[in-house]
C-alpha positions as CSV (number, residue, x, y, z in Angstrom):
1,X,91.7,72.6,94.7
2,X,93.9,71.6,97.5
3,X,97.2,73.5,96.4
4,X,99.3,71.4,99.2
5,X,98.0,67.7,99.1
6,X,101.0,65.1,99.7
7,X,99.5,63.8,95.6
8,X,100.0,67.1,94.1
9,X,103.7,66.8,91.8
10,X,105.4,69.8,93.0
11,X,106.5,73.0,92.2
12,X,103.4,74.3,91.0
13,X,102.6,76.8,88.1
14,X,101.7,80.5,88.5
15,X,98.8,79.4,86.6
16,X,97.8,76.7,89.8
17,X,98.7,78.9,92.2
18,X,97.0,82.9,91.2
19,X,93.6,83.3,91.0
20,X,92.4,85.8,87.9
21,X,91.5,88.6,89.2
22,X,89.9,91.5,86.4
23,X,91.1,89.2,84.1
24,X,94.7,90.0,85.6
25,X,96.9,86.5,88.4
26,X,96.9,88.2,91.3
27,X,97.5,86.3,94.8
28,X,95.4,84.3,96.7
29,X,94.0,86.6,99.7
30,X,95.8,86.6,102.7
31,X,92.9,87.2,104.9
32,X,91.6,85.0,107.3
33,X,88.2,83.0,105.5
34,X,86.5,83.4,109.3
35,X,87.9,86.3,110.4
36,X,86.3,89.4,110.6
37,X,88.1,92.4,110.1
38,X,85.7,94.2,111.8
39,X,86.3,92.8,115.4
40,X,88.8,94.6,118.0
41,X,91.6,93.7,117.2
42,X,95.7,94.7,116.5
43,X,96.2,94.6,113.1
44,X,98.9,95.5,110.8
45,X,98.5,96.8,108.0
46,X,100.5,97.4,104.5
47,X,99.6,99.8,102.0
48,X,102.0,99.3,98.5
49,X,101.9,101.7,95.7
50,X,101.6,100.9,92.1
51,X,104.1,98.6,90.6
52,X,106.4,100.1,93.8
53,X,107.4,103.3,92.8
54,X,108.9,105.4,94.7
55,X,105.2,107.8,95.4
56,X,106.1,108.2,99.4
57,X,109.3,109.8,99.4
58,X,113.4,108.6,99.0
59,X,116.5,106.9,101.3
60,X,118.6,109.7,101.6
61,X,121.9,109.0,103.7
62,X,119.2,106.4,105.7
63,X,117.4,109.5,106.4
64,X,113.4,108.8,104.8
65,X,113.2,111.7,102.6
66,X,109.0,112.2,102.3
67,X,107.6,113.4,98.8
68,X,104.2,115.4,99.1
69,X,102.2,112.4,99.0
70,X,104.4,110.9,101.5
71,X,103.5,113.6,104.2
72,X,100.1,113.5,102.9
73,X,99.9,109.8,104.1
74,X,101.4,110.3,107.0
75,X,99.3,113.2,108.0
76,X,95.6,110.9,107.0
77,X,97.3,107.9,109.0
78,X,97.1,110.6,111.6
79,X,93.6,112.2,111.3
80,X,92.2,108.1,111.9
81,X,91.8,108.9,115.1
82,X,89.5,111.8,114.2
83,X,87.4,109.9,112.4
84,X,86.4,106.9,113.6
85,X,85.0,106.5,116.8
86,X,86.7,103.0,118.9
87,X,90.0,103.2,117.2
88,X,93.6,104.2,118.8
89,X,97.1,104.1,116.5
90,X,100.0,102.0,116.6
91,X,103.3,102.3,115.3
92,X,103.8,104.3,111.7
93,X,106.4,104.4,109.6
94,X,106.5,105.7,105.7
95,X,108.5,104.4,103.1
96,X,108.9,105.0,99.5
97,X,106.8,102.4,98.3
98,X,105.0,101.7,101.7
99,X,103.3,102.5,104.7
100,X,103.0,100.4,107.3
101,X,101.3,100.8,110.6
102,X,99.1,99.2,113.1
103,X,95.7,100.0,113.4
104,X,94.0,99.2,116.9
105,X,90.4,98.5,116.8
106,X,88.4,98.9,120.7
107,X,85.5,97.5,122.0
108,X,82.7,99.9,122.9
109,X,84.1,100.2,126.2
110,X,87.0,101.2,125.4
111,X,88.4,97.7,125.4
112,X,89.5,94.8,123.1
113,X,86.8,91.9,124.8
114,X,84.0,92.9,122.4
115,X,85.0,90.7,119.3
116,X,81.5,90.9,118.2
117,X,80.3,94.4,118.1
118,X,78.8,95.8,114.9
119,X,79.0,99.3,115.7
120,X,82.9,100.1,115.9
121,X,83.0,102.6,112.4
122,X,86.0,101.1,110.6
123,X,84.7,99.2,106.9
124,X,86.6,96.0,106.2
125,X,88.0,95.9,102.1
126,X,90.1,96.0,99.3
127,X,92.0,99.7,99.0
128,X,91.5,100.8,95.5
129,X,95.3,100.5,93.5
130,X,97.5,104.4,94.7
131,X,99.0,104.1,91.5
132,X,95.3,105.4,89.4
133,X,94.6,108.5,91.5
134,X,98.2,109.7,90.6
135,X,98.8,111.4,87.4
């Protein structure tokens, strides 16, 4: 369906915009359909907690105070380079209910020119809901 056709009546309803996944409405994927996310490139990543619960910590006096889970998120981010070849870590920040990071995938020769590379050892896919594994 073309949601942005000039022949459409606006505003759109929720059911016209959103698809169902596991019988729940969700936004359409923001992923580019023609892009292979294993390709060498720099990727901006955001991971949010379920229901935006502050699992990772709190901001107090303008400073982020990490919870135990926030410390684990920070440690796991920095461990990525020890578990995946051809990966460089860019900037990273832990917020109370989400994390942001830049993940740079490199080609086998250490540059970003290998977009036809099938040997980058990072899987592209959707993560499971973080809140499902928290008690």
